[in-house]
C-alpha positions, 0 to 999 in steps of 0.5 A: 395215458394210463387207465385202470378198470374199476367196476367195469369202467375205466377210471382216471388216476390222479396223475392224469389230471396233474399232467394234463392240467400242467400241460394245458397251462404250459407249466413245468413240474418245477413251477407247479411244485414251487407254487403248490409248496411241495418238493419237485421230487414229490410232484414229479413222483405224483405225476409219474404215478410212482406215488399215489397222490391224495385226491385233496392235493389233486383237487387243490392243484387243479383249483389253485395252481392250474385254475381249472375245474376237474371236470374241465380237465376230465373232458380234455383227457376223455377227448370231449373238448 
């Protein structure tokens, strides 16, 4: 998991939520892209961190596709679950 430092604290990036949520739900990148309505290439680039994913898209994918709250995914990423 890639982390960056922001204001002295580590901040999670959007792609951390996408990858973790997808893995929790057992979905492929292709399945997520199809359900959300973006190209597989776009989703793959978001998840790999090649292109910055807008927060609105991260939030919508977590809610609409993964059916998970961002806070729940954050807890898994941080090892709190």
